[in-house]
C-alpha positions in Angstrom: 0.0 0.1 0.0 0.8 3.8 -0.7 0.5 7.0 0.8 1.7 10.5 0.2 3.4 12.5 3.4 1.2 15.8 3.4 3.1 17.4 6.4 4.9 18.1 9.5 2.9 17.7 12.8 2.9 20.9 14.3 0.9 23.8 15.5 1.1 27.6 15.3 4.1 27.9 17.5 5.9 24.4 17.1 7.0 22.0 14.2 8.1 18.2 15.5 10.4 17.4 12.7 10.1 13.5 12.9 6.3 13.3 13.3 4.4 13.2 10.1 0.7 13.6 8.4 0.4 10.6 5.5 -2.6 11.0 3.2 -3.9 7.2 2.1 -6.7 8.4 -1.1 -8.6 5.8 -0.7 -9.1 5.1 3.2 -11.9 6.6 5.5 -11.5 7.1 9.4 -13.1 3.8 9.6 -10.3 2.2 7.8 -7.4 4.1 9.2 -7.6 2.5 12.4 -6.9 -0.7 10.8 -3.3 0.6 9.8 -2.0 1.8 13.4 0.8 -0.2 13.8 1.9 -0.9 10.5 5.2 -0.1 9.7 6.2 2.7 6.8 9.3 3.2 5.5 10.2 6.5 3.1 13.1 5.8 0.6 15.5 9.4 0.0 16.9 10.5 -3.8 19.9 8.8 -2.2 18.0 5.4 -1.8 18.3 5.3 2.0 15.5 4.3 4.0 13.9 6.4 7.2 11.1 3.6 9.1 8.7 5.1 11.2 5.3 3.3 12.9 1.8 4.4 12.1 0.4 6.0 15.5 -2.9 7.1 15.8 -5.3 9.1 13.0 -5.3 12.5 12.0 -8.8 13.8 11.3 -12.0 12.8 9.4 -10.6 12.4 6.2 -8.4 9.5 6.8 -4.9 11.1 7.4 -3.0 9.2 10.0 0.4 10.0 12.1 3.3 8.3 11.8 6.2 8.7 14.1 9.7 8.4 12.7 12.9 7.2 14.0 14.6 10.6 12.9 13.9 13.5 11.5 12.5 14.4 8.3 13.8 16.8 5.6 11.5 18.9 4.1 12.0 17.2 0.4 10.1 14.3 2.3 6.8 16.5 2.0 4.7 14.8 -1.0 6.4 12.0 -2.1 5.5 7.9 -1.5 5.8 5.7 0.7 5.0 2.1 1.4 2.6 1.2 4.0 3.8 -2.7 5.2 
């Protein structure tokens, strides 16, 4: 399954570099709950992999929150990831 990294998780004054919002186009809020605990892999242009885990749902449109091992670069926004 594939998804798209939409943005960093954060608020008005904070931004978490290793927390990302992931959108899977065909998901609803109920189906997104089944993804909790799955592993997400992002591959950089230099072919390095950064792994993360789906922790919770985000909003009502089927987005989920992913926490990665380390901070993500800004170029990861809008790119595709693999969900295993």
